[in-house]
Every structure is written in C-alpha cells, then in structure tokens.
C-alpha positions as CSV (number, residue, x, y, z in Angstrom):
1,M,1.5,-16.2,-17.4
2,E,-0.3,-18.9,-19.3
3,S,-3.9,-19.5,-18.5
4,V,-5.7,-22.8,-18.8
5,T,-9.0,-22.4,-20.8
6,T,-11.6,-25.0,-20.1
7,R,-14.8,-26.0,-21.9
8,F,-16.6,-23.5,-19.7
9,A,-17.2,-20.5,-21.9
10,R,-15.3,-17.3,-21.0
11,L,-13.9,-18.7,-17.7
12,Q,-10.1,-19.0,-17.3
13,W,-8.1,-20.5,-14.5
14,V,-4.8,-18.6,-14.0
15,P,-2.2,-18.8,-11.2
16,Y,-3.2,-16.6,-8.3
17,L,-2.2,-13.1,-9.4
18,V,-1.9,-11.2,-6.1
19,E,0.2,-13.0,-3.5
20,R,0.6,-16.6,-4.6
21,W,0.5,-19.0,-1.7
22,S,1.2,-22.1,-3.6
23,Q,1.2,-23.8,-7.0
24,D,-2.3,-25.0,-6.2
25,D,-3.8,-21.5,-6.0
26,F,-5.8,-20.1,-9.0
27,D,-7.8,-17.0,-9.8
28,V,-10.9,-17.6,-11.9
29,V,-11.2,-14.9,-14.6
30,E,-14.1,-13.9,-16.8
31,D,-13.7,-11.2,-19.4
32,G,-10.5,-10.0,-17.7
33,V,-12.1,-9.7,-14.3
34,I,-11.3,-11.9,-11.3
35,V,-14.6,-13.5,-10.3
36,G,-13.4,-16.2,-7.9
37,R,-10.7,-18.5,-6.7
38,I,-9.8,-22.2,-6.6
39,F,-7.2,-23.5,-4.2
40,C,-6.1,-26.6,-2.3
41,L,-6.4,-26.6,1.4
42,D,-4.4,-29.8,1.9
43,A,-4.6,-31.0,5.5
44,V,-7.0,-28.3,6.7
45,G,-9.8,-28.9,4.2
46,P,-12.7,-31.3,4.7
47,Q,-11.5,-34.9,4.6
48,G,-11.4,-36.2,1.0
49,R,-12.3,-32.8,-0.4
50,P,-9.2,-30.5,-0.2
51,W,-10.0,-28.3,-3.2
52,M,-12.1,-25.2,-2.3
53,W,-13.8,-22.9,-4.8
54,A,-15.3,-19.5,-4.1
55,S,-17.1,-17.1,-6.4
56,G,-18.3,-13.5,-6.0
57,H,-14.9,-11.8,-6.0
58,N,-16.2,-9.2,-8.4
59,D,-18.6,-7.7,-5.8
60,D,-21.6,-9.6,-7.4
61,I,-22.9,-10.9,-4.1
62,R,-25.9,-12.5,-5.8
63,R,-23.5,-14.9,-7.4
64,A,-21.4,-15.6,-4.3
65,A,-21.0,-19.3,-3.5
66,H,-18.3,-21.7,-2.3
67,G,-17.7,-25.4,-2.0
68,Y,-15.2,-28.2,-1.5
69,E,-14.3,-31.0,-4.0
70,P,-11.9,-33.9,-4.2
71,T,-10.0,-32.7,-7.3
72,R,-9.1,-29.4,-9.0
73,E,-11.1,-30.5,-12.1
74,Q,-14.2,-31.2,-10.0
75,A,-13.8,-27.8,-8.3
76,M,-13.5,-26.1,-11.7
77,A,-16.7,-27.9,-12.8
78,A,-18.6,-27.0,-9.6
79,F,-17.5,-23.3,-9.9
80,A,-18.6,-23.1,-13.5
81,K,-22.0,-24.8,-12.7
82,S,-22.5,-22.3,-9.9
83,W,-21.4,-19.3,-11.9
84,R,-23.8,-20.1,-14.8
85,R,-26.8,-19.9,-12.4
86,E,-28.7,-16.7,-12.7
C-alpha cells in the first residue's frame, strides 16, 4: 500500500492496516511502528470537527494524546505537533 509522507519527519499516514473500517481511517507510522491513528467520525464526532487523532499506540503512555479537528490535514498537523512534544 502506498503511504503518504508529509513534511513531518519520519511520520507516515497509511490506510488502517488491521481491519479497515473506511477510506477515512489511517494508521500513523514512525520508523515502521504504528504510533497512532487518524480517522473520520462523520456524524458521531464533535460538530464541525469530525476528524479524530490519537497517539500512544506504541505503549508509550507518556506520549498518549487525542483530539478532534475539522479536516484530515489539520488532524495530521495536530498529531505531529503533539508527537514532537517530549
């Protein structure tokens, strides 16, 4: 599967690898390890912010975070900003 590499170093956004729920479901991969997810909640997400991002999928609970954004691109940026925090 083709991944989409962004300007955020070492983070890649690839279609959800396990049991894909929809086209709007992506794993976030760093150095070959799944570290988070970005997906669209459509009607069940907060109004005007259907894209959810969540980090900490690699058992690094110190870096676990989540949020909701209006677009996939904004969710990607929010994830990367959160992930870069130490």
